[in-house]
One Martini backbone bead per residue (centre of mass of N, CA, C, O) as a GRO file, in nm:
protein
  184
    1MET     BB    1   7.294   5.663  11.762
    2GLY     BB    2   7.488   5.509  11.561
    3SER     BB    3   7.639   5.539  11.258
    4ALA     BB    4   7.557   5.264  11.140
    5ALA     BB    5   7.249   5.297  11.180
    6LEU     BB    6   7.222   5.563  11.012
    7THR     BB    7   7.364   5.407  10.738
    8SER     BB    8   7.193   5.152  10.653
    9LEU     BB    9   7.034   5.264  10.411
   10ILE     BB   10   7.280   5.345  10.241
   11ASP     BB   11   7.405   5.069  10.225
   12ALA     BB   12   7.173   4.929  10.084
   13LEU     BB   13   7.171   5.110   9.826
   14LEU     BB   14   7.476   5.067   9.747
   15SER     BB   15   7.477   4.746   9.721
   16THR     BB   16   7.266   4.766   9.454
   17HIS     BB   17   7.450   4.954   9.292
   18THR     BB   18   7.505   5.023   8.940
   19PRO     BB   19   7.744   5.147   8.754
   20ALA     BB   20   7.780   5.304   8.437
   21ASP     BB   21   8.077   5.401   8.506
   22GLU     BB   22   8.390   5.500   8.616
   23SER     BB   23   8.299   5.759   8.762
   24GLU     BB   24   8.076   5.617   8.932
   25ALA     BB   25   8.249   5.407   9.063
   26ASP     BB   26   8.421   5.605   9.215
   27SER     BB   27   8.197   5.737   9.372
   28LEU     BB   28   8.099   5.483   9.513
   29ARG     BB   29   8.364   5.423   9.664
   30ARG     BB   30   8.373   5.702   9.819
   31ILE     BB   31   8.100   5.678   9.964
   32ARG     BB   32   8.162   5.420  10.115
   33GLN     BB   33   8.403   5.535  10.269
   34LEU     BB   34   8.255   5.757  10.416
   35VAL     BB   35   8.044   5.592  10.561
   36ALA     BB   36   8.259   5.411  10.715
   37SER     BB   37   8.450   5.670  10.845
   38ALA     BB   38   8.250   5.883  10.922
   39SER     BB   39   8.104   6.023  11.200
   40GLU     BB   40   7.943   6.267  11.002
   41PRO     BB   41   7.811   6.234  10.690
   42PHE     BB   42   7.552   6.453  10.721
   43SER     BB   43   7.730   6.694  10.788
   44ARG     BB   44   7.790   7.022  10.664
   45GLN     BB   45   8.068   7.039  10.858
   46ASN     BB   46   8.196   6.811  10.683
   47PHE     BB   47   8.500   6.881  10.488
   48VAL     BB   48   8.673   6.616  10.560
   49PRO     BB   49   8.601   6.574  10.249
   50GLY     BB   50   8.284   6.564  10.339
   51HIS     BB   51   7.936   6.518  10.232
   52LEU     BB   52   7.623   6.434  10.221
   53THR     BB   53   7.379   6.429   9.954
   54ALA     BB   54   7.054   6.513   9.814
   55SER     BB   55   6.894   6.420   9.510
   56ALA     BB   56   6.669   6.480   9.219
   57ILE     BB   57   6.524   6.288   8.974
   58VAL     BB   58   6.261   6.437   8.798
   59VAL     BB   59   5.950   6.311   8.695
   60ASN     BB   60   5.692   6.258   8.514
   61PRO     BB   61   5.446   6.026   8.500
   62GLN     BB   62   5.508   5.987   8.175
   63ARG     BB   63   5.808   6.042   8.103
   64THR     BB   64   5.870   6.336   7.930
   65GLN     BB   65   6.002   6.477   8.188
   66THR     BB   66   6.221   6.704   8.360
   67LEU     BB   67   6.340   6.863   8.653
   68LEU     BB   68   6.485   7.189   8.659
   69ILE     BB   69   6.741   7.406   8.795
   70LEU     BB   70   6.866   7.726   8.864
   71HIS     BB   71   7.176   7.795   8.971
   72ALA     BB   72   7.279   8.085   9.097
   73LYS     BB   73   7.599   8.043   9.138
   74LEU     BB   74   7.660   7.852   8.875
   75LYS     BB   75   7.477   7.885   8.625
   76MET     BB   76   7.303   7.600   8.626
   77TRP     BB   77   7.149   7.318   8.522
   78LEU     BB   78   6.979   7.116   8.766
   79GLN     BB   79   6.908   6.927   9.021
   80PRO     BB   80   6.751   6.887   9.284
   81GLY     BB   81   6.909   6.978   9.605
   82GLY     BB   82   7.096   6.874   9.916
   83HIS     BB   83   7.102   6.883  10.239
   84PHE     BB   84   7.091   6.752  10.526
   85GLU     BB   85   6.906   6.744  10.797
   86PRO     BB   86   6.874   6.722  11.100
   87GLY     BB   87   6.786   6.373  11.134
   88GLU     BB   88   6.853   6.291  10.850
   89HIS     BB   89   6.885   5.951  10.657
   90ASP     BB   90   6.700   5.979  10.403
   91PRO     BB   91   6.733   6.054  10.068
   92SER     BB   92   6.431   6.061   9.979
   93VAL     BB   93   6.347   6.275  10.188
   94ALA     BB   94   6.556   6.495  10.130
   95ALA     BB   95   6.489   6.525   9.829
   96ALA     BB   96   6.191   6.594   9.851
   97ARG     BB   97   6.225   6.845  10.021
   98GLU     BB   98   6.396   7.000   9.813
   99VAL     BB   99   6.188   7.010   9.597
  100HIS     BB  100   5.981   7.168   9.755
  101GLU     BB  101   6.162   7.418   9.825
  102GLU     BB  102   6.250   7.477   9.511
  103THR     BB  103   5.934   7.410   9.353
  104GLY     BB  104   5.657   7.316   9.523
  105LEU     BB  105   5.675   7.014   9.490
  106LEU     BB  106   5.558   6.687   9.516
  107ALA     BB  107   5.755   6.395   9.586
  108LEU     BB  108   5.791   6.060   9.468
  109TRP     BB  109   5.842   5.736   9.449
  110PRO     BB  110   5.866   5.482   9.238
  111GLY     BB  111   5.686   5.262   9.369
  112ASP     BB  112   5.766   5.075   9.677
  113LYS     BB  113   6.066   5.209   9.657
  114PRO     BB  114   6.351   5.346   9.669
  115LEU     BB  115   6.561   5.503   9.402
  116LEU     BB  116   6.892   5.471   9.312
  117LEU     BB  117   7.027   5.613   9.029
  118ASP     BB  118   7.275   5.794   9.141
  119VAL     BB  119   7.629   5.882   9.173
  120ASP     BB  120   7.814   6.181   9.304
  121VAL     BB  121   8.140   6.335   9.311
  122HIS     BB  122   8.178   6.684   9.402
  123THR     BB  123   8.323   6.999   9.390
  124ILE     BB  124   8.331   7.266   9.623
  125PRO     BB  125   8.381   7.574   9.643
  126ALA     BB  126   8.499   7.818   9.814
  127ARG     BB  127   8.379   8.011  10.083
  128LYS     BB  128   8.370   8.229  10.330
  129ASN     BB  129   8.267   7.973  10.544
  130GLU     BB  130   8.397   7.755  10.328
  131PRO     BB  131   8.567   7.509  10.226
  132GLN     BB  132   8.676   7.312  10.024
  133HIS     BB  133   8.464   7.041   9.901
  134CYS     BB  134   8.255   6.750   9.910
  135HIS     BB  135   7.990   6.596   9.731
  136PHE     BB  136   7.794   6.308   9.832
  137ASP     BB  137   7.568   6.206   9.591
  138LEU     BB  138   7.227   6.105   9.615
  139ARG     BB  139   7.034   5.994   9.344
  140MET     BB  140   6.691   6.018   9.312
  141LEU     BB  141   6.403   5.881   9.203
  142LEU     BB  142   6.128   6.092   9.104
  143VAL     BB  143   5.782   6.204   9.128
  144ALA     BB  144   5.598   6.461   8.949
  145ASP     BB  145   5.342   6.723   8.946
  146GLY     BB  146   5.303   7.018   8.777
  147GLN     BB  147   5.362   7.360   8.865
  148PRO     BB  148   5.634   7.527   8.912
  149THR     BB  149   5.820   7.705   9.161
  150ALA     BB  150   6.052   7.940   9.259
  151GLY     BB  151   6.191   7.930   9.550
  152GLU     BB  152   6.527   7.871   9.613
  153VAL     BB  153   6.540   7.961   9.302
  154THR     BB  154   6.571   8.114   9.007
  155ALA     BB  155   6.475   7.848   8.841
  156VAL     BB  156   6.211   7.647   8.686
  157LYS     BB  157   6.175   7.335   8.477
  158TRP     BB  158   6.043   7.157   8.229
  159VAL     BB  159   6.216   6.887   8.040
  160ARG     BB  160   6.314   6.759   7.747
  161PRO     BB  161   6.530   6.552   7.594
  162ASP     BB  162   6.570   6.744   7.332
  163GLU     BB  163   6.707   6.977   7.535
  164PHE     BB  164   6.971   6.885   7.672
  165GLU     BB  165   7.209   6.962   7.477
  166SER     BB  166   7.155   7.285   7.484
  167MET     BB  167   7.223   7.298   7.815
  168LYS     BB  168   7.494   7.197   7.920
  169LEU     BB  169   7.525   6.960   8.103
  170ASP     BB  170   7.636   6.784   8.347
  171PRO     BB  171   7.773   6.478   8.318
  172GLY     BB  172   7.629   6.348   8.564
  173LEU     BB  173   7.346   6.427   8.469
  174GLN     BB  174   7.350   6.293   8.200
  175ARG     BB  175   7.383   6.004   8.306
  176ALA     BB  176   7.129   5.996   8.468
  177LEU     BB  177   6.925   6.056   8.236
  178LYS     BB  178   7.000   5.797   8.064
  179LYS     BB  179   6.849   5.595   8.275
  180ILE     BB  180   6.592   5.697   8.155
  181ARG     BB  181   6.267   5.610   8.041
  182PHE     BB  182   6.157   5.786   7.797
  183SER     BB  183   5.890   5.929   7.651
  184ALA     BB  184   5.755   6.050   7.343
   0.00000   0.00000   0.00000
């Protein structure tokens, strides 16, 4: 299967996505460029300039809380997410898998089709086996319920919107969370 066929779902999601600010507009432009030009945009071995990742902004069914994980290396509260596995090309499937691996919860999209909530390109520092590169993150809105457990992460918890400010969240995550209509 050719690269264009593998990225057709990504193209469809990106074509209807409206960025919230200039930073997201730049990320959207860069992701479109990656998808159009990279021979293997899903491969975690594609370091120049980087590769696609999928993450989930997870809300509970009542939309009163969102699920955040404590990233062990970055020591920051973030949304669950990560790399596409070989053969995965649907960001909602990859994001839901990551949610399950990291929190033990099963997550689904709200409504009848996947919803791309936000896009963000961010730099990942060099590590022993990987050079510095970018993650071209597709942030899907997903719904889950239940008590999470820290699977592959240091900690996981449900967070209310009134707690966001004290957590010093990443600006891209803050932007994504502002797009959700939380209930009081």
